[in-house]
C-alpha positions in Angstrom: 59.9 54.0 78.6 58.8 50.5 77.5 56.6 48.3 79.6 58.1 44.8 79.9 56.8 41.2 79.7 58.4 40.1 82.9 58.9 42.1 86.1 61.4 39.6 87.6 64.7 38.2 86.3 64.3 35.2 84.0 65.3 31.9 85.4 67.1 29.1 83.5 65.6 28.7 80.1 63.3 25.6 79.5 64.7 22.8 77.4 62.9 21.6 74.3 60.8 18.5 75.0 61.2 15.1 73.5 58.0 15.7 71.5 59.4 19.1 70.2 62.7 17.6 69.0 60.9 14.6 67.5 58.6 16.9 65.5 61.7 18.8 64.1 63.4 15.5 63.1 60.1 14.3 61.4 59.9 17.5 59.4 63.5 17.2 58.4 63.0 13.7 57.1 60.1 14.8 55.0 62.5 17.4 53.4 65.2 14.8 53.0 62.8 12.5 51.2 61.7 15.2 48.8 65.4 16.0 48.0 66.4 12.3 47.8 68.9 12.8 50.6 69.7 9.6 52.7 71.6 11.2 55.6 72.1 14.6 57.0 75.4 15.4 58.7 75.0 18.4 61.0 78.1 20.1 62.3 77.1 23.6 63.5 76.1 24.1 67.2 72.8 25.6 66.3 71.8 22.7 64.0 72.9 20.1 66.5 71.0 21.7 69.3 67.9 22.3 67.2 67.6 18.7 66.0 68.7 16.9 69.2 68.7 19.2 72.2 72.5 18.5 72.6 74.0 21.9 73.6 77.7 21.0 73.5 78.4 21.1 69.8 80.5 24.2 69.5 83.8 23.0 70.8 86.4 23.4 68.0 89.0 21.2 69.7 86.6 18.4 70.6 83.5 18.9 68.3 80.2 17.1 68.2 78.2 16.1 65.2 74.7 14.9 64.5 73.7 12.4 61.8 70.0 12.2 60.9 69.1 9.2 58.6 65.7 8.2 57.3 65.2 6.0 60.4 68.0 6.6 62.9 69.7 9.5 64.6 73.3 9.4 65.8 75.3 11.8 67.9 79.1 11.8 67.6 80.5 13.4 70.8 83.6 13.5 72.9 83.8 10.7 75.5 84.5 13.4 78.1 80.7 14.2 77.9 79.5 10.6 78.4 78.2 11.3 81.9 76.0 14.2 80.5 74.4 12.4 77.6 72.2 9.8 79.3 70.6 12.1 81.9 69.5 14.5 79.1 67.4 11.8 77.6 68.5 12.5 74.0 66.6 10.4 71.5 69.6 9.3 69.5 72.4 6.7 69.6 75.6 8.1 71.1 78.9 7.3 69.4 81.8 8.5 71.6 85.4 9.2 70.6 88.5 9.9 72.5 90.9 12.5 71.1 90.4 15.5 68.9 89.3 16.4 65.4 91.0 13.5 63.6 89.3 11.0 65.8 86.0 12.9 65.5 86.3 12.7 61.7 87.0 8.9 61.9 84.0 8.3 64.1 81.7 10.4 62.0 82.7 8.6 58.7 82.4 5.2 60.3 79.0 6.1 61.8 77.7 7.4 58.5 78.6 4.2 56.8 76.9 2.1 59.5 73.7 4.1 59.1 73.4 4.3 55.3 76.1 2.1 53.8 77.6 3.0 50.4 76.3 4.9 47.4 74.3 7.2 49.6 73.5 10.9 49.2 74.7 12.9 52.2 73.6 16.5 53.0 76.0 18.8 54.9 74.9 22.0 56.7 76.6 24.2 54.1 75.0 26.7 51.8 73.0 29.9 52.4 73.6 31.2 55.9 75.3 27.9 56.8 79.1 27.5 57.1 79.0 24.3 59.1 81.9 23.4 61.4 83.4 20.6 59.4 86.8 20.0 57.9 88.3 18.8 54.6 89.1 15.4 56.1 85.5 15.0 57.1 84.2 15.9 53.6 86.8 13.7 52.0 85.9 10.8 54.2 82.2 11.1 53.6 82.8 11.5 49.8 84.6 8.2 49.5 81.4 6.2 49.3 78.7 8.9 49.0 77.6 11.9 47.1 78.0 14.9 49.4 75.8 17.9 48.7 75.0 21.3 50.4 71.8 21.0 52.4 71.3 24.5 53.7 67.9 24.8 52.0 66.7 21.5 53.4 67.5 22.7 57.0 66.0 26.2 56.6 62.8 24.7 55.3 62.4 23.3 58.8 64.0 25.9 61.0 62.3 29.0 59.6 59.0 27.8 60.9 58.9 28.5 64.6 57.0 26.5 67.2 55.2 28.0 70.2 58.1 26.9 72.4 60.6 28.8 70.2 58.4 31.9 70.2 58.3 32.0 74.0 62.1 32.0 74.1 62.4 34.7 71.4 59.9 36.9 73.3 62.0 36.5 76.5 65.2 37.3 74.7 63.8 40.5 73.1 62.3 41.5 76.5 65.8 41.3 78.0 67.1 43.7 75.4 64.3 46.2 76.0 64.8 46.0 79.8 68.5 46.5 79.6 68.2 49.5 77.4 65.5 51.1 79.5 67.3 50.4 82.8 70.6 51.8 81.6 69.2 54.9 79.7 68.7 57.0 82.9 72.4 56.5 83.8 73.5 58.3 80.6 74.9 61.8 80.9 77.5 63.8 79.0 80.9 62.4 79.3 80.1 58.7 79.7 81.9 56.5 77.2 80.5 54.0 74.8 82.5 51.3 76.5 81.0 52.1 80.0 77.4 52.0 78.6 78.2 48.7 76.8 79.4 47.2 80.1 76.3 48.4 82.0 74.1 46.8 79.3 76.0 43.6 79.6 75.6 43.5 83.4 71.9 44.1 83.1 71.4 41.4 80.5 73.3 38.8 82.6 71.6 39.9 85.8 68.1 39.4 84.3 68.8 36.0 82.6 70.6 36.2 79.3 72.6 33.0 78.8 75.0 34.3 76.2 76.2 37.7 75.0 78.0 38.2 71.7 79.9 41.4 71.2 77.5 44.1 70.1 77.8 47.8 69.1 77.0 50.8 71.3 77.7 53.9 69.2 77.4 57.6 69.9 77.2 60.2 67.2 75.1 62.4 64.9 75.9 61.0 61.4 78.4 58.8 59.6 77.8 55.9 61.9 80.0 52.8 61.5 77.5 50.3 62.6 79.7 47.3 62.8 82.4 48.8 65.1 82.9 47.8 68.7 82.3 50.3 71.6 85.2 52.8 72.2 86.2 55.4 74.7 84.3 58.0 72.7 82.4 60.3 75.2 78.7 61.2 74.9 77.9 64.8 73.9 74.8 66.9 73.8 73.1 66.3 70.4 74.5 62.7 70.1 72.3 59.8 69.2 72.9 56.5 71.1 72.5 53.6 68.8 72.6 49.9 69.9 72.0 46.5 68.3 71.7 43.7 70.9 73.3 40.3 70.3 72.5 38.1 73.2 70.4 35.0 73.7 68.0 33.3 76.1 67.7 29.5 75.8 69.9 29.9 72.7 67.5 32.2 70.9 69.0 35.5 69.8 67.5 39.0 70.3 69.0 41.1 67.5 67.1 44.1 68.8 68.0 47.7 67.8 67.3 50.6 70.1 68.1 54.3 69.9 67.9 57.5 72.0 69.1 61.1 71.9 71.2 63.1 74.4 69.4 66.5 74.7 66.2 67.7 73.2 65.7 67.0 69.4 64.6 69.5 66.8 61.1 69.3 65.3 62.6 67.8 62.1 64.2 65.0 64.2 61.0 64.2 65.9 59.2 64.1 62.6 61.9 61.7 61.1 61.5 59.5 64.2 57.7 59.4 63.8 57.8 58.7 60.1 60.3 55.9 60.2 58.5 54.3 63.1 55.2 54.5 61.2 56.6 52.9 58.0 58.3 50.1 60.0 55.1 49.2 61.8 53.0 49.4 58.6 55.4 47.0 56.8 55.2 44.6 59.8 51.4 44.7 59.6 51.3 44.6 55.8 53.5 41.5 55.3 51.4 38.6 54.1 51.9 34.8 54.2 52.0 33.5 50.6 53.7 36.7 49.2 57.4 37.0 48.6 60.0 38.9 50.4 60.3 41.0 47.2 56.7 41.9 47.6 57.3 43.0 51.2 60.2 45.1 50.1 58.0 46.7 47.4 55.4 47.5 50.1 58.2 49.1 52.1 59.3 51.2 49.1 55.8 52.5 48.5 55.4 53.5 52.2 58.9 55.0 52.5 58.3 57.3 49.4 54.8 58.2 50.6 56.3 59.4 53.9 58.8 61.6 52.0 61.7 59.6 53.2 64.7 59.3 50.8 68.0 58.5 52.5 67.7 54.8 53.1 70.8 53.3 54.6 72.1 51.0 51.9 72.3 47.5 53.5 70.7 45.7 50.6 67.7 44.6 52.6 65.4 46.0 55.2 64.8 42.8 57.2 65.6 39.2 57.8 64.6 36.0 59.7 65.8 35.2 63.2 65.9 32.3 65.7 68.8 30.3 67.1 71.0 32.3 64.8 70.9 36.1 65.1 70.2 36.4 61.4 68.5 33.7 59.4 66.7 33.5 56.1 64.7 34.9 54.5 65.9 38.3 53.4 63.5 41.1 52.8 65.3 42.4 49.7 64.2 43.9 46.4 64.7 40.8 44.2 64.0 38.1 46.8 61.6 35.4 45.6 61.6 33.6 49.0 58.0 32.9 50.0 56.8 34.2 53.4 55.1 31.4 55.4 53.1 31.3 58.6 55.3 30.7 61.6 58.3 32.7 60.2 59.9 35.2 62.5 60.9 38.4 60.7 63.0 41.4 61.9 61.9 44.5 60.0 64.5 47.3 60.3 64.8 50.0 57.7 67.2 52.7 58.7 67.2 56.5 57.9 70.4 58.5 58.3 70.2 62.3 58.3 72.7 65.1 59.2 71.3 65.0 62.7 71.1 61.3 63.6 70.0 57.8 62.8 66.4 56.6 63.0 65.7 52.9 63.1 63.2 50.5 64.7 64.0 46.8 64.6 60.5 45.3 65.2 60.1 41.5 65.3 57.0 39.7 64.1 55.8 36.2 63.8 53.9 35.8 60.5 50.4 34.5 60.9 48.0 33.0 58.4 45.7 36.1 58.7 47.4 38.5 61.0 51.0 39.0 62.2 52.0 39.1 65.8 54.6 41.4 67.3 57.0 39.5 69.6 58.3 42.5 71.4 56.8 45.6 73.0 56.9 48.2 70.3 59.6 50.9 70.2 58.5 54.0 72.1 56.0 56.3 70.3 58.3 59.3 71.0 62.1 59.6 70.7 63.7 58.6 74.0 65.6 61.7 75.3 68.2 61.8 78.1 70.0 64.7 79.6 67.3 67.3 79.0 
């Protein structure tokens, strides 16, 4: 089984410092200046939290919103949260509204005009991997006196580079995934259901400090896996593989960590497949270089995969992606990706092999360094975890 980073349960996650938030805003303003954007309107919970520290942006009925100008920062939030804002020490002007989405929209438009006036260029958190949380009335209101543009790339140019503070939270979140899997694995025996194992994993995650759990798959089988499906009452049988992909967070930072095991002793061919895919995954992690492109990383993977005699790659279109406050973030490690890999990026590398006997996958997570990459999680076990033998 894995060793773990922390022997005790994790306590409440630390909050980003004023200096941490100020550095993020400063970097965002540099990107805004290069793109000639006068004001950023941030509507998604992750973006609001990242650039202000305000954690209450995800309420669909009474939403919040952050406006970042060239000099000022404004938070539009429900008046019901007034007593929470000042104690948090947020470095922004609070604009409070009473009501629901129509009043939020009104306040947001009025605040944007007070910050930049007319004939401005406003960037919204829409675009690649950004769907925002706005509404047509908000866009219409902002567009009356400004040019509204997608600003996903501006935001990602800042967010893809992780600070030491963020890396600590990501490490903790990944550690929680490893601990839950290793703690629950000895409980597995023929006849347990996917749903019961899923519940045990959830209990362990919460008990040890996870602050949020999204629905995640726990799947039993030997082939033809439907990776996106929810756990069912399917019962574990000898010869089955147990496949999981964790979606929880600590301090808001997601784990997205895959783990696998087998019920009953595997064949020599299965052990060989496990070893080969693990080796390729780790070599890709070590071989990724700052300054190269994600397409280059994929080409390295292809070379290693073929050299290992592996052929049946699961066709997901990419073998890795970024991660952070969102479970999946840019960039994508894909064949034609021209995205440049930079020091400070967090990358999840997870090629998947399916055979007639099972599924072999290792989602390893690295922080790209200027000279050498750093694994953020204890590596997947050197030998295939086996239960019930």
